C-alpha positions, 0 to 999 in steps of 0.5 A, a space after each residue: 531500462 529507463 531513461 534519464 526523462 522519466 527519473 527526474 519526471 519521477 523525482 519531481 513528482 514524488 518530491 513535490 506530493 511529499 511537500 504538499 503533505 508536509 505543508 499546512 501542519 503547525 509545528 506540534 502537528 510535526 511531531 505529534 503523539 509517541 505512537 508504536 505504528 506512527 514516525 513524526 512526520 519531521 523524522 519522515 521528513 529527515 530521512 527521507 532526504 537521507 536516503 536519497 542522500 545515504 544509497 545515491 551520493 554516499 552510496 555511488 559517488 562516496 561525498 560526505 555527507 551535506 548534514 553532519 551527523 545524520 546517520 544518528 538521526 535518519 537511517 531507520 534500521 538504527 534509531 530505534 522508532 522509539 527514540 525518533 521523539 526524543 533525538 535533536 532534529 534537525 528544525 523543520 527549516 533546515 528539514 526542508 532545506 535537507 530535502 531541498 539540498 539533497 534533491 539538488 545534488 540528485 538531480 544535478 548528479 542525475 543532469 549531466 552523467 550517462 545512466 548507467 544500469 546500476 544508477 538507475 536502479 539506485 534512483 528507482 529504488 528512491 523514489 519507490 521509498 519516498 512515494 511509499 512514504 507518502 502514502 504513509 505520511 496520509 495514513 497518519 495524517 488520518 490516524 492524528 485527524 489532522 485536514 485532508 490535504 486538498 484532492 485534485 478535482 474527480 469524476 463524481 459519477 463514479 462515486 456512484 457506481 454502486 456494488 459489483 457483486 458475486 464471484 468469479 470462477 477460475 480454474 486451476 492450473 500451473 502458475 508462475 508467482 513472482 515477477 520476472 527480469 524482464 518486468 524491469 525494477 522490483 522489490 526483492 522479495 518479487 524475486 523470482 516468478 517460480 511454478 506454483 500449483 492452484 486449485 480451482 476457486 472461485 473469488 468475489 468480483 469486488 471488495 467487501 463493501 461498508 453495506 456487508 461489513 455492516 451486517 457482521 457489526 449489526 450481528 453482534 460479530 465482534 462479541 461473538 467468539 465464535 467468528 475469532 480465532 485466539 489470536 484475531 479475540 486477543 486484538 479485539 479484546 485489547 482494542 475494545 473493538 465493537 466496529 472498525 477503528 473509524 466508525 461510529 454511530 450518531 443520531 442512529 446512523 453510523 458515521 465515518 472518519 476520513 482526516 478530521 470529519 467525519 461522514 455518513 458511511 457510503 454504502 458501496 466504497 470498501 471497507 477499510 481501515 479493518 486489521 488481516 484478523 476482523 477480516 478473518 473474521 468476517 471470512 467465518 461471518 460469512 462463510 468466505 476465507 481470504 484468499 491466499 496471494 497466489 490466487 490473489 495474482 493468479 485472478 490478476 494477472 491470467 488469463 484463458 485460453 478457448 479451452 477454458 485452461 490458464 494461459 501461460 503468460 501473465 499481465 503486468 496489470 489486471 486489465 493488461 499492459 497498458 499504463 495505469 490512467 484514471 479509466 483504469 484504477 483509483 491510485 496516486 492520489 487523485 481522489 478519495 474512495 469509489 464505489 467497488 463498482 467503478 471502473 469498469 474498464 480495469 477488470 481482470 479477465 476473470 471479472 474482477 474489479 478494482 484490483 489496483 487501487 482503490 483500497 488495500 487488499 489482506 490475503 491468507 498467506 504469510 510473508 515469506 520469502 520466495 524460493 532461494 531468496 536474497 537480498 537486495 542492497 536494501 537489506 532490511 527492506 524484506 528480509 527482516 518482515 519475513 514471518 510476522 506478517 501477512 502480504 496486502 495486494 493491489 494498492 490503494 487510492 493513495 498508492 503512486 501508480 508508477 509504485 503498481 503491478 500484479 506481483 506488487 507485495 505489500 506486508 502488515 502485521 495481522 492488528 494494523 488497522 491503520 492502513 489503507 486496507 480491506 479485503 475481498 474473499 473467495 468461495 469455501 
């Protein structure tokens, strides 16, 4: 059971991050151009307020809406995506006032009542929902080439940690894929742990770096049909790409755009903003493959006994059960991308580095329900997307640390290259 104090801290932290990411943008930037992978930031802000109000003030307490007609504006399940630019949205000052009013009411409710398990569930659901949207705010700002919000001071030495090459061997065995009730709050697509047999495999110690991916680009990988499956080749032709979307060659050198600025391509940071199709094509070029999500979770969460067999227990995080910190994982929008050799204290038992943080990792697996799946109260979170997306694991530098654990499943269509996603590979 979480405490009132921890929920209050998390509520305030989430809101502070939201407001910081919305600050210093013009009215035009807050709306932005209509694109299929984006929402207007002004709409997103109103949606956050609506989500808290819907699940806590209205669902739990049956209160009347604080602002009339918000269901017709901010309910993402019923408001068609392409209409969100034309709706009579609240002005930005009124949107911020709506956020503040809902926040005040949720805080007042939290601090004046005895916390029940049911209340705690919905507070965590809404806080984690805001966390996911703040990461979306960042990749939307990246997509639209808006200025980067100010990062706190970072450990610059960690940016020069270099590569972390090679594979580790993971024995086969019977593992439990997914979360258990003892894990506390988890999303419905993590429920519940079930036995899966995994064959022995070899997985990379670190995600693929810019330098490694540049070899694929320089070898003509984007023009060689042999490296792409049919869907991937169709996507590449439609996208018209010969390199990752934010790369460019300038004065003979490769650069990458980070928010509104081009910077030299850092050789040992993970390749990022690549689609599943690009990751899969690289694997064909490198004579490698993407890990399945059960392989990824096994490498992250399990360890071996003295005889070399997998132990039956799982770790909550790759390094153990200690909560994430700056020495263990690059999470929480506290630093930019780090070299893949950074943060050795966060290694898994098998020696895989940065399995949480720095960059989301595509897996080979389709996003499918676990056996016996039943949706949680927010029914639209997982069920509509089964079979149409690929699973990503591990979180990125922009993912709040409180979201992450070894069982957390992200899911996006294979063509998405705007998110903070890269990949690691397995031996064939």
